[in-house]
N, C-alpha and C positions, 0 to 999 in steps of 0.2 A: 744322496751322494754329491759331493762338491763337483762343480763343472767349470770348465774354462770357457769364457766368452770370447769368441773370435770376431773381430770387427774388420770388415773389408771396406774398400773405398767405393765399391759399386755392387749391385745385386748379382751381376753375372759372375763375379769372382766368388761370391758366397756360394753360388750354385756349383761352380767348378770344384770348389773345396769339398762341398757336401758329396758330390759324386765320387771324388778321388778317395775320400776317407770312408764313406759308406755308412749305411745304417741310419740315415737321417729321415725324420718326418718334417715336412714343410708346413709351417704355420703362416699366418698373414705377414708377420714382420720378422720371422727368423726360422732357421732350421734347428732341429734338436735331435741329439741321440743320447746315449747313456753317459757320454764323457764330455760332449761339447754342445754349446749353443753358438750358432753363427748368425750374425746380423750385419747390416751394411749401412754405410753412409751413402750419399749420392753426390760425391765430390765434396767441395768445401761447404760445410754446414754452418760455419761461423765466420764472423767478421769482427774486427776490432771496433768496439763501440766508440761513438763520439762521446767525450766526457759530458756529464750532466751540466757542467758549468758552461758548455758551449751550445747546448741544444737550442736555446732560445735566442741566439745571437743572429739577428737579422742583419746587423751592420758589421762589416769587417773593418778592422782597424789595425794599422801597423803597430800601434802601441800594445796590442794584445798578442803580438808574436814574439818569440816562437811559442807555439802550443806544445807543452811537454808534460803529458800526464805522468803522475808519480807511478801509476800502474796502468797496464792496459787491460781493460775489461772486455769480455766477449759478449756478443749477442748473436742469436741465430740469424743467419742470412734470410732475406726475404723468402717466404714460403717454405722455410726449412725447420720451423719450430716443431712441427709434428714429428718429423724424423729424429730430430735432436732429443725430443722427450722420450721417444721409444728407446733409443740407445741409453739414455740416462736411467730409465726404469730397469732395463736389463742389467746394466752395470751395478746398480744398487741392490739387485736381487740377492737375497741371503744365500741362495744356492750357488751363486757365482763366486768362486774362490780366487780366480786370477783372470787377467785379460791377455789376449794374444792379438797384437797389432798385425793384421794382414792387409793393411792398406798398401798401395803401390810402393814398390821398392824405390826409395829416393826421398829427397828433402820434402817435397810437397805431401807425399803420403804420410811421412812422419808427422808433419804439422797437422794434417787433418785428424789423425788419431789423437795427438796430444791435446788438441783443442776439445775433442769429444771427452777425453778423460778429465780435463780441467772443468768442463761444464758439469760433469757428473759429480765433481768434488770427491773423487775416489782416491784411496791410498792402497788399493789392492795391487798385488804384484803384477808386473807387466813383463811379457816376453814378446819377441819379434819374429814373425814368420816372414822371412825375406825371400820373395819369389820373383824370379826373372823369367820364368816360363810357367805356363799354366797347364802343362801336360800332367796327367795323373801321377806319373813317376816323379816329376819335379816337385809336385805338391807333397807327396809322401816323403821325399828326401828332405824337403824344407822342414817338415815336422820333426824329423830325426835330428835336425841341426838348428833348433830354435836359438835365437840370440838372446842375450840377457839385456835387461833395461840399461845397465851400466854401459854396455857396448854401444847402445844407441843414443846415449845422452849427447855426445858431440854433434850428431846430425840433428837431433831435436833442438839443441841450442842454436845451431846455425839457421835452421828453418824459422824459428821464432824471431831471431835477431833480424833476419832479412825481412820478414813480414812487418815487424815493428818499424824498421828503418824506412820501408816503402811508405808506411802510413805517415810517419813524421815528415818525410820529404814531400809527399803528396799534399798533405794538408797545409803545411807551412809555405812551401814554394808556390803552390797554387794561389794562396791568399796574397803573398807578398808580390808576386808578379802581376796578378790581376789588379791589385791596388796601384802598383807602380805604373803599369802601362795605361791605366784608365784615369790617371791623375788623381787617385784617391777615391774615385767614385765606385769602383768595382762593378761597373755596368756590364762589361763583357768579360766572362770568366776565361782565364787563360790556364788551362789544366796542365799541370806539370807532374813529373814523377814517372817511375818505371812502369807502374800499373795504370792503365787508362781504361776506365769503364764508362 
């Protein structure tokens, strides 16, 4: 029987959903009942990859700026490859007929899920479980009002655009200001951009 794969942003939400819906058996990496499989991310599993053409650049140079990749590739974040591969395997399972995004309600939750789906290379139908409360009643009501993928596309596009803009500004502005402030030597990095890690 075909099943829906529910992907949450964190294990605790998967547990809450399993309790609210009922009838689940817990495995190592997921919960399963006759209708659903529930698994989880652990926050952001992916980051935008540094283009291969830049990986071996020891020397920063203003002439190589701006860095504007034609496409943004993903790679699992440090120590997240195992979890990413678990989700990819579940998504690709022939018994899974659709995906339900149950990541946190908001732009970042949407992005986390979209990157998981992209990494899996799936074209399976997607629905959105939008939860702003984790009470059993709110969870059951959320299932009664699943949103369509089309409804969520604007939020997904906004999330992806913001993430890519952060990457572009961070990598280009950091290099430009570092080179400018160090007289072209790049000896002391001046990190710029909205996201500082």
